N, C-alpha and C positions, 0 to 999 in steps of 0.2 A: 135639700142640701147634701150632697156630697162629705162624708168625712176626710181630715185630711189625711194622708200616709202618718202622719205622729200617733192618730186620735182611731187608727184604725184594728179589730179585733175581727178574726173566726173562730168558728168552733168545732171542734175535731171529736169525733165519735169512732171509739176502738170498742169492739166489738170482740173480746177475749171465748174462751173457750168455758171461764166460769162466771164473767161478769162485763159490765159493759162500764166502760169509763169515758165522761165527756168532760172536756176542755175548753175553756175559753181563752184565748191566745192573742197576744197581741203583735202586731206584724215586726215588731222588735223581739220577740219570743220572749216576753213575760205572762207567765202563766196568771193569769186573773180569778180564774177559778176552777172548780172542779167538780165531778160527783161520781160514786159509782154504784152501781147494783149488779145486785147477782140476777144469775140467769141458771133454767135449770135441765139438765141433762136425766135421761133416761137411760139406762140400763136394762135390755132385757137377754136374759138367759135360757135356751129351751124354746126357742122358738120355732114350729115346727116345719119352717121355710128353710132353715139354714144351722146348723151346729153353733156358727159363731155367735159371740158376745156381741148385740148389737146396742149402740151408742147414740140416741136421739135426741133433737131438741124441736123448740116450738117455734115459729115465728111468730105467732101473737105474743110468745111470753117475750122473746127478744125485744120486739118494737117494744113492747109497754116498759122493760127495763131504759131503752134507748130511750124513750119520751118521758120517763123520772129522772132517769140522768140529764137530760139537756134543759129539763124544766127548772131543775135544783140547780144548775149553773147560771141561764137565764136570770132566777130570782136572785145569785148574789152577786148579779154586776149592778153597778150604780148605774143611776139611769144613763148618763151621756155613756158608757160603755156599751150598755146595750142598744141604743140608738146607730151606736160605730160598727155593730156584727155587719162585717160584710160577706160573708157567704159561710158555709156549714158541708162540711166532705165527712166522710165514712171510710171505716177499715173494718175488716172481717175473718176471720178464718175461713180457711177456704172449705167450706162444709157445702152439701150440698140441699138444698130449698126446693121444694117441689109443692107447686101450688096450680091452680085449674085458669082457666083463661078469665076469671072474675077475680082473682087474687085469691079463691077461698082455697085453704089448706089439704092435700091432700096426703094421706096418712104411710109412710115409708117400707111399713113391713104390715104381714097380715096378723090379726089380733092369733094369740100364742095358744089363744082355745078354739079355734076355728081347724077344723079338717083340711088335708092341702086339698082335696077334690073341692072345696068349697071356690074357691079359685077358678075356675073353669065356666066356661058360658056366658052370655050376656049379662044374666043377673047379680055376676059375683062380685059386683061392686058393694053390694052391702054385705058381702062375709068378709070384706077387706077391712083394716086395722083402724086405731082411732086417729081421725085425722090431728087432733090436736098436733102430734107428734109428725112435723111433716119436714123434718130437717137429720138427713145424714149425718153425724158427724165429723169431721175430717178424721179423727183418727180413730175409726170406726174402720174395721177390717173384713167385713164382713163379702166380697167382692174378689178373693185370691185367684177363685180359678176361672172369673170374668176377663182379672188381670193378665192371665196367663195367656186365656184365648188372644186377647188383643193382642200382647206380644207375639205373639205365633204368626201375624199377618205379615209381617215383616216391613207394613208401611210406610212413607218415608216421611207420617208425622213422625215416627217414633223416632228419628234422627233427632227430633227440635227437643224430646225428653230426656236425653241421656242415654237411650238406646232402649229403652224399656219403660213402659207406663204405670207408675207408681197405684198399688194398692188405694191409696190416697185418694187420687185424682178421681175424675167426676164421670168418664166414660164408662169404667168399671162398674160405678156405681148404677146408672143408670142402665148396663145393661142388665145387673142384679134384678133391678126393678122391672126392666124390660121382662123376666124371664119367672116371674111368679107374680107379677099384678094381672086383673083382667083384662085383656085385650082393649076393651074399650076407653076404661079408666086410665091406661096408660096413654091412649092416644090423646086423651085430653088433658093430659099433663102439659104445663108450661115448668121446664127446668133452669135453676138459676144457681151460681155460684154464692155465695151467701152476701157477700159486699155489693153482687150489682142487685139483689133481693132489694137490701135496704134501702136502696138507689132508686129501684122501681114503686118504696114502699114510699119513697119521699117528695116523689114528682109524680107519679102513675104513668113514666113511661115503660111499657111494658119489653119495647121492642129495641131497650138499649141496653149494650154490653159495653164493659172494658174489657180493651186490649189486654190488661193485666191478668182477668182470670181465663178469659177463653185461650189466651196465648198458654198461659202457664197452667191449667188445667184442665181444657179440654178438646185440647191436640187441634185448635186451631192454625194454622198456619197465615199469618202473615203476608201481603202480597210483598214487601220488601224482602222477608226472609227468602225468597224464589229467587231473587237477584243479587242478594248479598252474601249467601251462606257459604258460597267458597267453595260448594262443592264442584268440583271438577271430572264429574262422572257423567254429564253430560243426558242426566235424565230428564231435565225441565227445563234446562236452558234455552233452549231452540222454542219454549215455548211455554215463558212462565205466568201467563193469562192463565192458562188453566191448569196450573198448579197448586197456585197459592187456597185459604179459605179451607171450609170444609171439605175433608176426604172421605169421596164416596168410597172407595174403594173398602176405606177400611170399615165403615158402617155397613156395607153390605156382607163384608165377610163374616159379620160375628155377628149379623141379626138385627142391625138398626136403620137394615132400608127404607124402613116404614119414614123415618126422622127425614131423611133426605127427600123421601116423596111428598111430603108435606111443604116440601119447602123450606123447611129446618126452623119454622115457627117454633116448635117446642125449644129450643135453643136460641130465640130472640129475632132469627131471621139469616137468611143467606151470606147478608152484609156485600152484597156482589150483585148491583144492578145494572152491571156494566153490561154493554154490548159482546163482550168478550163472553160471557156465560150463559146468553140464550139457548144455545144447547142444553147447559145444564142446569136446566129449571133458575136460571138467576129471576131477579123482580121478587126474592122473598123476602126483600125488605131489611129494616134494621138500620141502627148505627153504633158502629162503633168507635169506639172514644178512647184516647188516653188520656193518662194522669191526671186530676184538674180542669179538664176541659169541661164546662156546663154543661149540664144535663138537662133536657126538654127546658121548659119554659121557670125552671126551679123550683120551689118547695109549692107542692099542690095546697089547697083550702084545706082538704081535711088533715094533710101530715104538720103544715101550720098551725093547726090549732090546737092539735097533739103535741108541738113541743114549744108553743110560746113564741114562734117566730114570726116573723112577718109571712106573707105569701107572698110567692117569687124570689124568695133571697135564693140567691147561686148558691146551685146542689154540686159540686165538684164532682168529677170523675172519680169513682170509689177506686182500691187498690186492695189488697190481700195484707192481713194484718203487718206481714214479715215484711211488705213493701214497704209499707208507711213506717215499721221499725226503721229502714233504710234510710227514709228521706229524711225523720228525724234524728238522725245521727250522723251520717256521712255529710249531711250539709254542713254537719258541727264544726266535721274535721279540717273540710274545705275552707271555710269562715276564718279557722284557725292559725291555719298555714297563711292562709293572706295577711291576717294582722302579724304574723313573724313575719313579711316581708320577702314571701319565699315564693313569689309569684300570684298571680289572677289563676286562680281552679277553674276546671272546666268539668262539666260531664262526662269525658272521655278521656282526657290528659291526665297523667300518672307519674309526669316525670314534675317533682316541684310540687306538684297538687293533683285536686280533682279526684271526680270518685273511685278510677282505676286503682288509685294508690291506696285505697280503702275498702280494706271486705267489713263487711256489716255482720255483727253476730246477736240474733234476736235470739235471747234466751228464755224461755216462760214453760212452761209445760211441755211442749215441745222445743225445736230450735232449731232454728234456720240461719245460714252464713249464704251472702248475696254478694256480689261481686260484678260491677256492668262494667263494660269494656267497648270499643267502640267497633271490634271486628269480632264475630263470631267464633266460640271456641268448645268444641265439642268431645266432649269428657264421657266416656262410659260411667256409669254409674251417679252422674250429677245431674240435674233436672236441668233441662235447656238446651243449647242457648236457645234465652226469649227474646226475639227483637219483635220492639214497641213495648215489651213489659210494664216499663217506667217514662221513659225519655222516647220519641220520635226516632227510629232510626238509630237506635243504643240496641246489644245486647246484655242479656242479664244472664248468668249462670248462679242455678241456687243447692246448693248442699243442705244436708239436713242431718236429724235425729229426730226417730219420731217419738220419742220419752226421754226428760230430762230431769226439770221439775217434778212431774208425777214418777219417774223412776225414782226419785232422793223420800220422796215422800211415801213411797210404796217401803221400800227397805228400812226406813225406820219405823213405820208402822207395823213393820212385822215382825219387827224384832223383841225379845222376850223384854227388854228394858223399857217399850216405850211408854210405857206407865210410868216408868221410874224418872223418866226423861222428861215428862210434863210436869210430875211434882216438882222437881228441882226447879223447873221454870219458872216456876207459880211462886214457890217459897223466894227464889232472888230476883222476882217480879223482873224477868226480861223480859225483852220485849218481841221476841220467838226460842224455840228450840235453837236454834242456828247458834246463838248467843251463847250457850248453855254448852252447845255441844265444842263451838269454840273455847270457851275456856277449859274444860277437861283436856281438849286435844293442846293446851298450852299447857296444862299444870303436869300432863304424862311427858310434853318434852321436855318440860325443867326437871323430872325426876329422872326421866334416861340421860341427862344429858346431850337432849339430841337437838341440832340446830333448828330441824323443820321436823314437822308430822310424818312426813314423808317415810321417817326412817323408822317409825310405829307400824307402818304399812308396809313395809315393804316387801313381805312375804306374804299379806294376802291381795290377790287379786279379783278383781272385778271385768267381767264382759259385760256392758250395758245392756244392750238389745233384747231386753225382756220382750218390747213389743214391734220386732223386727225390725230391720237395716233399711232406713231410709238411701245414705249414702255413706262409704263408697259403691256401697256391695250392689244394694237396690236387690232384698234377698227378704221380703218380709219372712220367710220360715226360720230366721236367727234369731237364737234366743239369747237369753241371760247366763251367764255363769259368776258362780262364787267359789273362788280355789285356795282352800286356807286357813278354814273356819278352824275352829275348837270349840268346846264346851262351853263356854264362856258366854254365861247371861248378863253380862253387868251394863251400867252403864258405858264404863270402860272401852269396854268391846264394841259398844253401837258408836263412840265416837272413830275409832279406828276405823272401822267396818263403813260407814259415812265418809270420810276423808279418802279411803281408797275408792270410794262410788265416784268422788268428784274428781278424783284422780282420773280415772277411766274415762267421764265424760271430756275431760279437758287432751285428753290421747285419741279419741276419735274424732275431737275437734281437731287435733295437730294432723291428724290421716287425712280428713278431708279438705284441709288448709292446703297440703303436700299436693294432696291428685288438683286442686284446682289450679292453683298457683304454677305445677308444674305442667299443666297442660295450654293455661293462658297467657304463660311468660312471654312467648314471640308476639299475643293478640295486643296484650295489655301492659305492661310494664312489672315492675316491681310493686308486689302489695307491702304497704311500709309500714300498715297497724291493723288491727284490726278495732271496731266501735262498736261497742256493745250496747243493747238495748234490751227493757224487760227484766221480766222479775229476778232473776238472777245480778241485776247490778247491783244491788245492795250487800250480797254474799262475798266480801272481800275476801276470804280465803279462797272463793273457786276464784275470782279474776285475779290473783297473785298465782294459782297455778295455771293459769289459764295463759298467762303471759308470760311463765316460763317456760313451759311445755312447749310453745309453741316458738318462743323464741320472738315476741313481735311484742311490744307496745300495745295496752288495752286505751280504748279514749271511753269515755265514760261522758255522758249526756250530763250535764248542768240540771237539767227537771227528770228526775231517774223519777220518778213516780209517773208521770204523763208523756214519756220521751214516744211510746208509739202513737196515742191519742196527739199529741204534738205532730206528726205525721200526716195525719189527718188532718188537723186545721190549715197546715199547710194547701192541701187541696182547696177546700173550701175560699181561703184567700185568693188563690189564684183563680178559681172561677171566679169571684168577685172581681177581680181584676180585670181579668178578660172580656166580662162584660161593661165591665164601665169602659174598657178602652173602644169596646164595639162600639158604643152608644158616642163617645165623643167622635172617632169618626163617621160616625149617621148625622150628626150634628151637623160637625163642618161641608159636609160634602152634601148634604142636604136629600140623602137618601134615607128610603124607608127600614124599619126597624128591620134589623135583620131576623132570621129566625135561627140561626146558631153563632155564639162565639165561638173563637177558636184560642184556647190558650198554647199558646207558642214553649218551645224550652228552654228558650232564652226565661220567660216568665217564670217558669217550674224551679229552675236552679235558680233566679234571684232570693224568690219566696223561700226556699229551703237552707239555703246560706245567710237569710237575713233572719231568721225566724227560729233555727235548732243552735243552742248555743252550747260550746264545748264547755265540759268539767274534769274533773282531774284526768292526768294521767297513769294508769301503773304500768312501771316500765319491771321487765323480768328479771330474776335473782341472778344473779352474776357470779351466784358461789359454782365455781368448777365442781368440785364433790359432789353436793346436788344435783348440777346438770348432769352428770356421768351417772348418778340412780337411777333419775329420772329416763334418762334413756336407754336403760338396761328393762327396766319395766316396762316402755313403751316397743323394746321388742319382745318381751314375753307378750304384750296386749297383744300384738301380731300374731302368735302362735298360736295363740288363742281361738283366733279365726280361722286358722287354715284346721287344728284340730277339729273345731265342731265341724268343718265341712269335711274334714275325712268320717268322722266318727257319723254323721247325717247318711252319708255314702253307705257306710259297711252294714249299718246298721238296717235300711232300705232294702240293699240286696238283698241280707237275711231274711228280712221278713217278705218279700215277695219269692225268695226260693224256699219256703216255710209255705206259704200259702198254695206254692204251683206241685207240691209233694203230695 
């Protein structure tokens, strides 16, 4: 017997950079149980294949953590809720998972002790690295040169990634492997964005991919993008059928032509079995799905046993973790506006309510900013616009900061007073060292008769791109700057430095928001709020700064700890409902069971507005004096960008002159 709508729940699995979180969420948004398990990251330096620091993970380790987290959630559910699980959904970081055709892992770097000459020839696979570590982490910047090579092609695919492909996307990483792997081993590889790997592991469907991953991270151009992108240059309008899909010219120019020659099976398929692609090698198969659409026949027997769930349980097509955060927070904003009588929101409408009025900010180790609109907005340095990334026919723009939570941890851990800070936190039984830092800042501000800690940090300037710039400069060579340091090694100095750093993150968020909204204004209308999710939701000092610096209210999710996993649970709920609706139609019409159920955009919108509950709204500080101070410091922030680029050009010219003399 199918559970009634009021008694259903779904399970969401969020695979972050350092841990897996699973949550069971009712169809009304009540979190019934959650569990978190850590995952390991290997850092490799001095590898003979590159001078870059390599960051790698293991699909087996990740899946073991997924299984442990889901089993713990299932065990915590009462029997009636356990029987009412309607589906499961996954999200994950945009890391590159590499396996063989049989699913066994393939190493993503050579053994550090092996000589580079060991990688040539047919027997070279034996000299390659440790197959346990088969995931290139999203933050791994090994492929800078490969990204440069791709961007030099001028391929039309670059138009849909902000004008330049990022080193954090998958094609540069695959090209890095192509240039270094033994040829026979590379040809045996199958490449997955991590969310799609989890769906594969759950269902056994190796040739199914999500539009979210392929469009956002692989340079795949969906059919609708060739018709609706607003481009009037005529380069494809006359023949959109041959413009969409994988860009063969791009792959051939950079040395990945063999992937196209094999009908793209290494990437899941051509996803074009249509007649218009016969001469281009169509027929490579593959199913390309949008968010929440049921994948294959649901959980396979092996995954069901590992997760403690029934075989055949619907699995929703996954999304990248930031997009799950978007599902879990923008739905809450729309539900709040509808409850306030401001109209019935929609995925594309911005006046009164809807996704286009809300920019999601998913802040954790890194930060993503997402804005959906019914029309494409092309912005240099902002990823996208991505067609079909979440909703069919809608466009998503994505800005981002490569290092945010990671940066704050680094600045704290490398300060001379870090040990003293930890001692003070322990003595005060604070829940985190951020609580201790807040207390120190409040005390310093009171002693200085300052209305805000920003007066304490006014002469300390931080530029936060310690791991390169994702948006809006799209420059992985940018580096961090601290200006205004003294010889002070106290906890007080650490607290002021911390405050200057979160100011810098807020300034960069403002820079990205201004760039995105200025270019998207004619397409999407006015952005009315920021919807925050991720680890930094709990940092109220940062949240207040963000609202004040950006001059926008910040909506927090009701379920702060699981807002991203809740977005994944939305995918599971949608899959379950789609399968149920398909079965109803088949029973009513007497038709045989369908091989595929389809999730509509309306179904996805309904689930995300029903399951995502709004929490606190943090308003900007209206103090005009503080506003003037922050505006002045924002101007310094922008000057630091120009100065760094000018310095880099001067030093590169000097180095080139010295080398040639």
